[in-house]
C-alpha positions as CSV (number, residue, x, y, z in Angstrom):
1,M,-170.6,92.9,-57.7
2,T,-168.0,95.1,-56.0
3,P,-166.3,97.9,-57.9
4,E,-162.6,95.7,-57.1
5,E,-164.5,92.8,-59.0
6,R,-165.3,95.0,-61.6
7,R,-161.9,96.3,-62.1
8,M,-160.5,92.9,-62.2
9,R,-162.9,91.6,-64.5
10,V,-162.6,94.1,-67.2
11,E,-158.8,93.8,-66.6
12,Y,-159.4,90.2,-67.6
13,V,-161.5,91.1,-70.4
14,V,-158.9,93.2,-71.7
15,K,-156.0,90.5,-71.6
16,M,-158.2,88.4,-73.3
17,A,-159.2,90.7,-76.0
18,R,-155.5,91.3,-76.8
19,L,-155.1,87.6,-77.5
20,G,-158.4,87.3,-79.7
21,I,-160.8,85.3,-78.2
22,M,-164.2,85.2,-79.3
23,A,-167.1,84.9,-77.2
24,E,-170.2,85.9,-79.5
25,P,-169.6,83.7,-82.2
26,E,-173.0,84.8,-84.1
27,Y,-170.8,87.4,-85.6
28,D,-168.9,84.9,-87.6
29,H,-165.2,85.9,-86.7
30,E,-165.8,89.2,-88.4
31,E,-162.7,91.2,-87.1
32,W,-163.6,94.7,-85.6
33,R,-161.1,96.4,-83.2
34,V,-161.1,99.5,-80.8
35,Q,-157.4,100.6,-81.1
36,A,-155.4,101.4,-78.0
37,D,-153.3,100.1,-75.1
38,A,-154.9,98.1,-72.3
39,D,-153.4,100.4,-69.5
40,E,-154.7,101.6,-66.3
41,R,-156.3,104.5,-67.9
42,A,-158.1,102.5,-70.5
43,I,-159.5,100.1,-68.1
44,E,-160.8,103.1,-65.8
45,E,-162.1,104.7,-69.2
46,V,-164.5,101.4,-70.2
47,L,-165.5,101.2,-66.5
48,K,-166.9,104.9,-67.0
49,K,-168.4,103.9,-70.1
50,F,-170.3,100.8,-69.6
51,A,-170.5,101.3,-65.7
52,Y,-169.5,97.7,-66.1
53,T,-172.2,95.3,-64.5
54,D,-173.3,91.7,-65.2
55,G,-175.6,93.5,-68.1
56,R,-176.2,96.7,-70.0
57,R,-176.6,99.8,-68.3
58,D,-180.4,99.4,-69.8
59,G,-181.1,96.3,-68.4
60,R,-181.3,94.7,-71.8
61,G,-178.6,92.0,-71.3
62,P,-175.1,91.4,-71.7
63,V,-172.7,94.1,-72.9
64,C,-172.6,93.1,-76.7
65,R,-171.0,94.3,-80.1
66,S,-173.0,97.4,-80.7
67,D,-172.3,98.8,-77.4
68,A,-168.3,98.2,-77.8
69,L,-168.7,99.7,-81.3
70,C,-170.2,103.0,-80.0
71,Y,-167.1,103.3,-77.7
72,K,-164.3,104.5,-79.7
73,A,-161.5,105.3,-77.4
74,S,-159.1,102.9,-75.3
75,V,-159.6,99.1,-75.3
76,P,-158.6,96.9,-78.1
77,I,-161.4,94.5,-78.4
78,T,-161.3,91.6,-81.1
79,R,-164.2,89.5,-82.0
80,T,-166.6,90.7,-79.1
81,P,-164.7,89.3,-76.0
82,F,-167.7,90.2,-73.9
83,P,-169.1,86.9,-72.1
84,R,-172.5,85.8,-72.6
85,Q,-173.5,82.5,-71.1
86,F,-170.2,80.9,-70.8
87,P,-167.1,81.8,-69.1
88,L,-164.3,83.8,-71.0
89,R,-161.6,81.5,-72.6
90,S,-157.8,82.3,-72.5
91,V,-156.0,81.0,-75.9
92,M,-152.9,81.6,-73.9
93,P,-151.1,82.1,-71.4
94,R,-150.2,78.0,-71.9
95,P,-146.9,78.2,-73.0
96,H,-145.9,76.8,-76.3
97,I,-145.2,73.3,-76.3
98,E,-143.6,71.5,-79.7
99,F,-143.5,68.8,-79.1
100,I,-142.7,66.2,-76.3
101,Q,-143.7,62.6,-76.1
102,H,-146.2,61.8,-73.5
103,Q,-143.9,58.4,-72.8
104,D,-141.5,60.6,-71.3
105,L,-143.9,62.2,-68.5
106,P,-144.8,59.9,-65.4
107,F,-148.6,59.0,-64.6
108,S,-149.8,60.6,-61.1
109,Y,-152.3,58.1,-59.6
110,A,-154.8,59.5,-56.9
111,P,-158.5,58.8,-56.1
112,M,-160.5,61.4,-57.8
113,P,-161.8,64.3,-55.5
114,G,-164.5,63.2,-53.3
115,G,-164.3,59.6,-54.5
116,G,-162.8,56.2,-52.9
117,P,-160.3,53.9,-53.7
118,E,-162.2,52.9,-57.2
119,T,-161.8,56.3,-58.3
120,E,-158.5,56.0,-58.6
121,V,-157.0,57.3,-62.2
122,G,-153.3,58.4,-63.4
123,R,-152.6,61.6,-65.0
124,K,-150.5,63.1,-67.1
125,V,-151.3,66.8,-67.6
126,L,-149.5,67.9,-70.8
127,S,-150.3,71.3,-70.8
128,Y,-152.2,73.6,-68.2
129,D,-153.7,77.2,-68.4
130,P,-152.8,78.8,-65.0
131,D,-155.5,81.2,-65.5
132,S,-158.5,79.6,-66.2
133,G,-157.5,75.9,-65.1
134,A,-158.4,74.7,-68.6
135,A,-156.0,71.4,-69.1
136,S,-155.1,68.8,-71.7
137,I,-154.6,65.7,-69.8
138,L,-153.8,62.0,-70.5
139,L,-156.0,59.8,-68.4
140,D,-155.0,56.0,-67.4
141,L,-158.1,54.1,-65.9
142,P,-156.8,51.0,-64.0
143,A,-159.0,47.9,-64.6
144,G,-161.9,48.4,-62.2
145,W,-162.3,51.7,-62.0
146,R,-165.5,53.1,-60.7
147,L,-167.5,56.3,-60.6
148,P,-170.4,55.5,-58.5
149,G,-173.5,57.8,-58.0
150,T,-174.6,61.0,-60.4
151,S,-172.4,64.1,-60.4
152,H,-171.2,66.8,-62.9
153,Y,-168.4,69.0,-63.8
154,V,-168.8,72.7,-63.7
155,A,-166.7,73.0,-67.0
156,D,-167.0,71.6,-70.4
157,V,-164.7,68.3,-70.9
158,E,-164.1,66.3,-74.2
159,L,-162.8,63.0,-74.2
160,Y,-161.1,60.6,-77.0
161,V,-160.7,57.3,-76.3
162,I,-157.1,55.6,-77.2
163,S,-157.4,52.2,-75.8
164,G,-159.5,50.2,-73.9
165,T,-163.4,50.6,-72.8
166,L,-165.3,52.5,-70.0
167,T,-168.7,53.3,-69.6
168,L,-170.4,56.6,-68.5
169,S,-174.2,57.6,-68.1
170,G,-175.3,54.4,-69.9
171,V,-172.7,55.0,-72.9
172,T,-169.8,52.7,-73.7
173,Y,-166.9,54.1,-75.3
174,S,-164.2,52.3,-76.8
175,Q,-161.0,52.8,-78.8
176,H,-161.5,55.6,-81.3
177,T,-164.8,57.1,-80.0
178,Y,-165.4,60.6,-78.8
179,A,-167.5,62.6,-76.6
180,F,-168.2,66.5,-75.9
181,L,-169.7,66.9,-72.5
182,P,-170.7,70.5,-71.7
183,A,-170.4,72.0,-68.1
184,G,-173.5,70.4,-66.2
185,Y,-173.7,67.1,-68.5
186,P,-175.1,64.5,-66.0
187,L,-172.1,61.5,-65.0
188,V,-173.9,58.5,-63.8
189,D,-172.1,55.4,-62.6
190,G,-168.8,55.3,-64.7
191,A,-166.9,52.1,-64.8
192,S,-164.0,50.3,-66.7
193,E,-163.9,46.8,-66.2
194,R,-160.4,46.2,-67.9
195,G,-159.1,49.9,-68.0
196,A,-158.7,52.5,-70.6
197,Q,-156.7,55.5,-71.6
198,L,-158.0,58.5,-73.0
199,M,-157.2,62.0,-74.0
200,F,-159.2,64.4,-71.6
201,F,-159.4,68.2,-72.3
202,T,-161.3,70.6,-70.2
203,S,-162.2,74.2,-71.0
204,G,-161.7,75.4,-67.4
205,Q,-161.1,74.2,-63.4
206,A,-162.9,70.7,-63.8
207,D,-164.4,70.4,-60.6
208,R,-166.6,67.9,-60.3
209,V,-169.8,68.6,-58.1
210,A,-172.0,65.9,-56.4
211,D,-175.6,65.5,-58.1
212,E,-177.1,66.7,-61.1
213,A,-176.6,70.5,-62.4
214,D,-179.4,73.0,-61.8
215,P,-181.7,73.0,-64.8
216,G,-180.5,74.7,-67.6
217,T,-176.7,74.6,-66.9
218,M,-175.8,72.6,-69.6
219,D,-176.1,74.1,-73.3
220,E,-177.8,71.2,-75.2
221,R,-176.6,72.6,-78.4
222,R,-173.0,71.8,-77.8
223,L,-173.6,68.4,-76.3
224,I,-172.0,65.3,-78.3
225,R,-172.7,62.4,-76.4
226,Y,-171.0,59.8,-78.8
227,L,-169.0,59.4,-81.8
228,N,-167.8,56.4,-83.4
229,L,-164.8,57.2,-85.4
230,F,-164.6,53.7,-87.2
231,E,-168.0,55.3,-89.0
232,G,-168.3,58.4,-90.8
233,P,-167.1,59.7,-93.9
234,W,-163.6,61.1,-94.7
235,T,-163.5,64.6,-96.0
236,G,-160.8,66.5,-97.8
237,N,-160.2,69.7,-99.9
238,F,-159.2,71.6,-96.7
239,H,-157.4,74.5,-98.4
240,P,-156.3,75.2,-102.0
241,Q,-152.3,74.8,-101.3
242,F,-152.9,71.8,-98.6
243,P,-150.7,68.8,-99.9
244,V,-152.9,66.2,-101.5
245,G,-152.8,62.7,-99.6
246,A,-154.9,63.3,-96.4
247,G,-158.2,63.3,-94.9
248,R,-160.4,64.6,-92.1
249,K,-163.1,63.3,-89.7
250,W,-164.9,65.8,-87.8
251,L,-165.6,65.5,-84.2
252,R,-166.7,69.0,-83.0
253,R,-167.5,72.3,-84.7
254,D,-168.8,74.0,-81.5
255,P,-172.0,76.3,-82.4
256,V,-171.1,78.9,-79.4
257,T,-167.4,79.0,-79.1
258,T,-166.4,77.8,-83.0
259,D,-163.7,75.6,-81.6
260,E,-163.0,72.6,-83.7
261,S,-161.9,68.9,-83.0
262,W,-161.2,66.4,-85.9
263,I,-158.8,63.5,-86.5
264,L,-156.8,64.1,-89.5
265,G,-155.0,60.8,-91.3
266,T,-152.6,60.9,-93.8
267,L,-150.8,58.6,-96.5
268,A,-147.4,57.2,-96.2
269,L,-144.8,59.2,-98.2
270,R,-146.8,62.5,-98.0
271,N,-144.9,65.9,-97.3
272,G,-145.7,69.3,-97.5
273,R,-143.1,72.2,-98.8
274,K,-144.4,75.5,-97.3
275,P,-144.7,76.5,-93.8
276,E,-147.7,78.0,-92.5
277,K,-149.2,79.4,-89.5
278,H,-153.2,80.0,-88.0
279,P,-155.0,82.7,-86.3
280,V,-155.9,80.3,-83.4
281,V,-154.4,77.6,-80.9
282,E,-153.6,74.6,-82.5
283,E,-153.4,71.4,-80.6
284,M,-152.2,68.1,-81.7
285,F,-152.0,64.5,-80.2
286,L,-150.3,61.8,-82.3
287,L,-152.5,58.6,-82.3
288,A,-150.3,56.6,-84.8
289,G,-147.5,56.4,-87.2
290,E,-144.5,59.0,-87.4
291,L,-144.8,62.5,-88.0
292,I,-141.8,64.0,-89.2
293,G,-140.6,68.0,-88.8
294,P,-138.3,70.7,-87.6
295,Q,-138.3,69.4,-84.3
296,G,-137.7,66.1,-85.1
297,V,-139.4,62.8,-85.3
298,M,-142.9,62.4,-83.7
299,R,-144.1,59.1,-82.6
300,P,-147.5,58.1,-80.9
301,G,-148.0,59.7,-78.0
302,A,-146.1,63.0,-79.4
303,Y,-148.3,66.2,-78.2
304,F,-148.0,69.9,-79.2
305,W,-149.5,73.3,-78.3
306,R,-149.1,75.8,-80.5
307,P,-150.0,79.6,-79.8
308,P,-151.9,81.9,-82.5
309,E,-149.6,83.1,-85.6
310,A,-146.7,80.7,-84.9
311,W,-145.2,79.8,-88.1
312,H,-144.4,76.0,-88.4
313,G,-143.4,72.8,-90.8
314,P,-143.5,71.7,-93.2
315,Y,-144.1,68.4,-92.2
316,G,-144.4,64.7,-93.9
317,S,-144.6,61.4,-92.8
318,K,-142.8,58.0,-93.8
319,T,-145.4,55.7,-92.6
320,G,-148.8,57.7,-92.9
321,C,-149.8,58.6,-89.4
322,L,-153.1,59.5,-87.3
323,M,-153.5,62.8,-85.3
324,L,-156.0,64.3,-83.1
325,F,-156.5,67.8,-83.5
326,R,-158.3,70.8,-81.6
327,T,-158.3,74.4,-82.0
328,V,-158.9,77.0,-79.0
329,G,-160.2,80.5,-80.2
330,G,-162.3,79.7,-83.0
331,P,-162.3,77.8,-86.4
332,L,-158.9,76.9,-88.2
333,S,-157.8,79.1,-91.3
334,T,-154.4,78.8,-92.5
335,V,-151.5,81.2,-94.1
336,Y,-148.8,79.7,-96.2
337,T,-145.8,81.1,-97.2
338,E,-145.4,81.9,-100.9
339,D,-142.0,79.9,-101.3
340,E,-141.5,76.2,-100.8
341,Q,-138.7,74.9,-99.0
342,E,-136.7,71.5,-99.0
343,F,-138.0,69.0,-96.8
344,E,-135.6,66.9,-94.4
345,W,-136.9,63.1,-94.6
346,D,-134.5,62.1,-91.9
347,P,-133.7,65.0,-89.5
348,E,-131.2,64.9,-86.8
349,G,-131.8,65.0,-83.2
350,Y,-134.5,66.5,-81.2
351,H,-135.2,70.2,-81.1
352,P,-138.5,71.1,-79.1
353,I,-139.8,74.4,-78.4
354,L,-140.5,73.7,-74.5
355,P,-141.3,75.9,-71.4
356,P,-138.6,75.9,-68.7
357,E,-140.7,73.4,-66.6
358,L,-140.2,70.8,-69.5
359,A,-136.7,71.7,-70.5
360,H,-135.0,68.6,-68.9
361,L,-137.1,66.7,-71.5
362,Q,-134.9,67.9,-74.3
363,E,-132.3,65.5,-73.0
364,R,-133.9,62.7,-74.2
365,A,-132.2,63.3,-77.9
């Protein structure tokens, strides 16, 4: 690694540390910080202290919590942001989006890179991280779609089938089925006879590479090959202040990143009275029903990407609803306001939080 590469890597570590990512979850979200500004002086200090390379100065492996704790000066380090066997994951700079309806965006159809016309898919990019390449995408697989041969992604991919059926690596996925496929998972002979739509999440730039990955690339601990959400129990009791009338089915509680994915179902005529916030990114795609909140009425196909510590709510539903949730940056925890507020069952208009490139969608109101 050249000095310039080291400098750029440390700058990136510092940037991600300030956003509170966690890259060594065995410390179980224990908060610890080295306080100071992440300026050029701090970057140079940490370079000199660690002689930053791919490992510790004594050659015993990656820089870790004990190394950082003995360094008392400049860089704010939160939840051990030094990488181990997976890339640094930013929880931002994706913009705050709350909310859009995917129906207001067009599909863009094109063959998959390196594939023929039979690999054509439609894409709606709902949110995108320009630094890491991570994205949340609604995919439309036309009838007759094929992905012949063997390949793999260099990033983690997560999929939830909304409608239709597809087969991948010998597994058939239909409506309300789910998979988390770590980087390097072998993709073998994909096909969809009648077409399918699915939410498709990537942890980074999802380049697809021909042939199988090198041995040891995929982390087997993180693999969730198949879940059928028509099976499995509903759970509740998320938080003492969480309004009654909802249930959750877990999709993933990642043993490495500690990120979580789940579906949440709520009863009709249920609502909350307290705004809340979380220390991690919260992402949601509305699968069924309507959800009422300060930004307006969400209907099936609604989507938001909410940054950490953003106050939101309260929410309610006249119809009941089914939501697909994810976190980025660790497991979900919740802080509620002390005071309740009146809930508006019939809000007027559409008042979204949107980045400039999506501002035109507000005109749909």
